[in-house]
C-alpha positions in Angstrom: 91.2 18.9 -110.2 94.8 19.7 -111.2 97.4 19.6 -108.5 100.2 22.0 -109.3 103.4 21.9 -107.4 104.8 24.4 -104.9 107.9 26.2 -106.2 109.4 26.9 -102.8 108.3 24.3 -100.4 111.4 24.6 -98.3 110.7 28.3 -97.6 107.0 27.6 -96.8 108.0 24.9 -94.3 110.7 27.2 -92.8 108.1 29.9 -92.2 106.1 27.2 -90.4 109.0 26.1 -88.2 110.1 23.0 -90.1 113.7 22.6 -91.4 112.8 19.3 -93.1 109.5 17.9 -94.5 107.6 16.3 -91.6 105.8 13.0 -91.8 102.1 13.1 -92.8 100.7 12.4 -89.3 97.9 13.8 -87.3 100.3 15.6 -85.0 102.0 17.2 -88.0 98.6 18.4 -89.3 97.9 19.9 -85.9 101.2 21.7 -85.8 100.9 23.0 -89.3 97.3 24.3 -88.9 98.0 26.1 -85.6 101.2 27.6 -86.9 99.7 28.6 -90.2 97.0 30.7 -88.6 99.6 32.5 -86.6 102.2 33.1 -89.4 100.0 33.9 -92.4 97.2 36.4 -91.7 93.7 36.4 -93.1 93.2 39.7 -95.0 91.4 41.2 -98.0 93.5 44.2 -99.0 93.6 43.1 -102.6 89.9 43.3 -103.0 89.9 46.8 -101.5 92.6 47.9 -103.9 90.4 47.1 -106.9 92.9 44.6 -108.2 92.0 41.0 -109.2 92.5 38.3 -106.6 94.7 35.7 -108.3 94.2 32.1 -107.0 96.6 30.1 -109.1 99.2 28.6 -107.0 102.3 30.5 -108.3 100.5 33.8 -107.7 99.5 32.8 -104.1 103.0 31.7 -103.4 104.5 35.0 -104.6 102.0 37.0 -102.5 102.1 35.1 -99.3 105.6 33.7 -99.2 107.5 36.6 -100.8 105.5 39.8 -100.7 104.7 39.8 -97.0 101.0 39.3 -97.4 98.2 37.0 -96.3 95.0 36.2 -98.0 91.5 34.7 -97.7 90.2 31.2 -98.0 90.7 30.8 -101.8 94.3 31.7 -101.3 95.4 30.3 -97.9 93.5 27.0 -98.1 94.7 26.5 -101.7 98.3 27.0 -100.6 97.9 24.8 -97.5 96.3 22.0 -99.5 99.2 22.0 -101.9 101.6 21.7 -99.0 99.6 18.9 -97.4 99.5 16.9 -100.7 103.2 17.3 -101.3 103.9 16.1 -97.7 102.0 12.9 -98.5 98.6 13.6 -96.8 95.5 12.2 -98.4 93.7 15.5 -98.8 91.3 17.3 -101.2 89.5 20.5 -101.4 85.8 20.9 -100.4 83.6 24.0 -100.2 81.0 25.5 -97.9 78.5 28.3 -97.3 79.4 30.9 -94.6 76.5 31.5 -92.2 78.4 33.2 -89.4 76.3 36.1 -88.2 73.3 35.0 -90.2 69.9 33.9 -88.8 69.7 30.2 -87.9 68.7 28.2 -91.0 70.2 30.7 -93.5 71.4 29.2 -96.8 74.1 31.4 -98.4 76.2 31.2 -101.5 78.9 28.5 -101.8 81.9 30.9 -101.2 84.2 29.1 -98.7 87.1 26.8 -99.4 88.5 24.3 -96.9 90.0 20.8 -97.1 89.2 17.2 -96.2 92.1 15.1 -94.9 92.0 11.3 -94.3 94.6 9.9 -91.8 94.5 6.2 -91.0 90.9 6.0 -92.4 89.7 8.8 -90.1 88.3 11.9 -91.8 89.1 15.4 -90.6 88.5 18.9 -91.9 91.2 21.5 -91.9 90.8 25.2 -92.5 93.4 28.0 -92.3 91.3 30.7 -94.1 88.3 31.5 -92.0 89.1 34.9 -90.6 88.6 35.7 -87.0 87.0 32.4 -86.1 89.3 30.1 -88.0 89.7 26.7 -86.2 93.3 26.3 -85.0 93.2 22.5 -85.1 91.9 19.8 -87.5 88.4 18.6 -86.6 87.1 15.1 -86.7 84.3 14.9 -89.3 82.5 11.8 -88.0 81.7 12.8 -84.4 79.1 15.2 -83.1 80.9 15.7 -79.8 82.5 19.0 -78.7 86.1 19.3 -80.0 88.5 21.5 -78.1 91.2 23.4 -80.0 94.0 25.7 -78.7 91.3 28.4 -78.9 87.5 27.9 -79.0 85.8 24.5 -78.9 83.9 23.4 -82.1 81.5 20.8 -83.1 80.2 19.5 -86.4 76.5 18.9 -86.8 75.2 16.4 -89.4 72.1 17.2 -91.4 70.4 16.1 -94.6 72.4 18.6 -96.8 75.8 17.9 -95.2 77.4 19.4 -92.1 77.4 22.6 -90.1 80.5 23.8 -88.3 79.7 25.5 -85.0 81.9 27.3 -82.5 81.3 27.8 -78.8 81.3 31.6 -78.4 80.6 32.9 -74.9 78.7 29.7 -74.2 76.6 29.8 -77.3 77.0 27.3 -80.2 77.1 29.6 -83.2 77.0 28.4 -86.7 80.1 29.2 -88.7 79.5 27.6 -92.1 77.7 24.8 -93.8 79.7 22.4 -96.0 79.5 19.0 -97.8 81.9 16.6 -99.5 80.9 17.3 -103.1 83.8 17.1 -105.5 85.1 20.6 -106.4 87.1 21.6 -109.5 89.2 24.7 -110.1 86.3 26.4 -111.9 84.1 26.1 -108.9 86.6 28.1 -106.8 87.2 30.5 -109.7 83.4 31.3 -109.6 83.3 31.7 -105.9 86.4 33.8 -105.8 85.1 36.1 -108.6 81.9 36.6 -106.6 83.5 37.5 -103.2 86.2 39.7 -104.8 84.0 41.7 -107.2 80.3 41.6 -106.4 79.2 44.9 -104.9 77.2 43.2 -102.2 80.2 41.0 -101.1 81.5 41.9 -97.7 85.0 41.5 -99.0 84.7 44.6 -101.2 82.8 46.6 -98.6 85.0 46.3 -95.5 88.5 45.6 -94.3 88.8 42.2 -92.6 92.0 41.0 -91.0 92.7 38.3 -88.5 95.6 36.4 -86.9 96.0 33.9 -84.1 98.7 33.4 -81.4 99.1 31.6 -78.1 95.9 32.2 -76.2 94.7 35.1 -78.4 93.1 36.2 -81.6 93.6 39.6 -83.2 91.0 41.0 -85.5 90.6 44.2 -87.5 87.3 45.2 -89.1 87.7 48.6 -90.8 89.0 50.7 -87.9 87.9 48.4 -85.1 90.9 46.6 -83.7 90.4 43.9 -81.1 92.5 41.4 -79.1 90.5 38.4 -77.9 92.2 36.5 -75.1 90.9 33.1 -73.9 89.2 33.5 -70.6 89.4 37.3 -70.5 87.4 40.3 -71.8 88.3 41.5 -75.3 90.5 44.6 -75.6 89.1 47.0 -78.3 90.1 50.4 -79.7 89.2 52.4 -82.8 91.9 53.4 -85.4 91.0 56.7 -87.1 94.3 57.5 -88.9 95.2 55.7 -92.1 98.9 55.8 -91.4 98.3 54.3 -87.9 96.2 51.7 -89.6 98.9 50.8 -92.0 101.4 50.6 -89.2 99.1 48.3 -87.2 98.7 46.0 -90.2 102.5 45.6 -90.2 103.2 45.4 -86.5 100.3 43.3 -85.3 99.4 41.3 -88.3 102.8 41.0 -90.1 101.4 42.5 -93.4 103.5 44.5 -95.8 100.9 46.9 -97.1 101.4 47.7 -100.8 101.8 51.3 -101.7 98.8 51.7 -103.9 96.8 54.9 -104.2 93.3 53.4 -104.4 93.9 51.1 -101.5 95.0 54.1 -99.3 91.9 56.0 -100.3 89.7 53.1 -99.6 91.2 52.4 -96.2 90.9 56.1 -95.3 87.2 56.0 -96.3 86.4 52.8 -94.4 87.9 54.0 -91.1 86.1 57.3 -91.4 82.7 55.6 -91.8 80.4 55.1 -88.8 80.9 51.7 -87.3 
């Protein structure tokens, strides 16, 4: 798979709190992943606007670094992988099947992108594009033990078809996604991106999904349902029913510069008016 170069690595690193390129160590990876999920939100406004989701590196850089936007896995994990490779990490893209919220044993389409990183011969997965349950630390691939992160604990189960990532949610080990280490090319991600951004049954074209992390909390927005999840506390929830309030919330709580686009505004208004 081709490995295009970032055009503004210095700005990218500055947004993540680094004035100079850090060494490719496990501690660097931990800091990068945690900060990335807090600085660059997960969001799908482009699919709701009816515009194509461009996943070439220059387009992602423009959107995320210059236009005040976030993105989803095909954007955020693509950008993050380019940064890791330029910093000298041994890293490559892999893919998975999202099963969060599905019955146990479900086998869904291969529509998630993440990365495999090898540090001192030890394999980790890193993911900065998994919405409201994104892991906020790299996870050891070759252990079945519970792995704490700054937010929830995770574990990786091994099975005949690869691996299942699980998160401990309210004491229950819920499946997040299934993945394997099969080689992926640009065309594989182009196909997955086309499906999630255009297929009428894709959740990305049917609902607003936004997420961001911070110290001890996660913020999520699903259509008009806004929630703050704090570690060790009950979640705070409220409904947003006014589209201008929603746009303001996207800016103030998620750091998103919402584009002034007529179809997007109409879609957001319709989604928050629909029964939840």
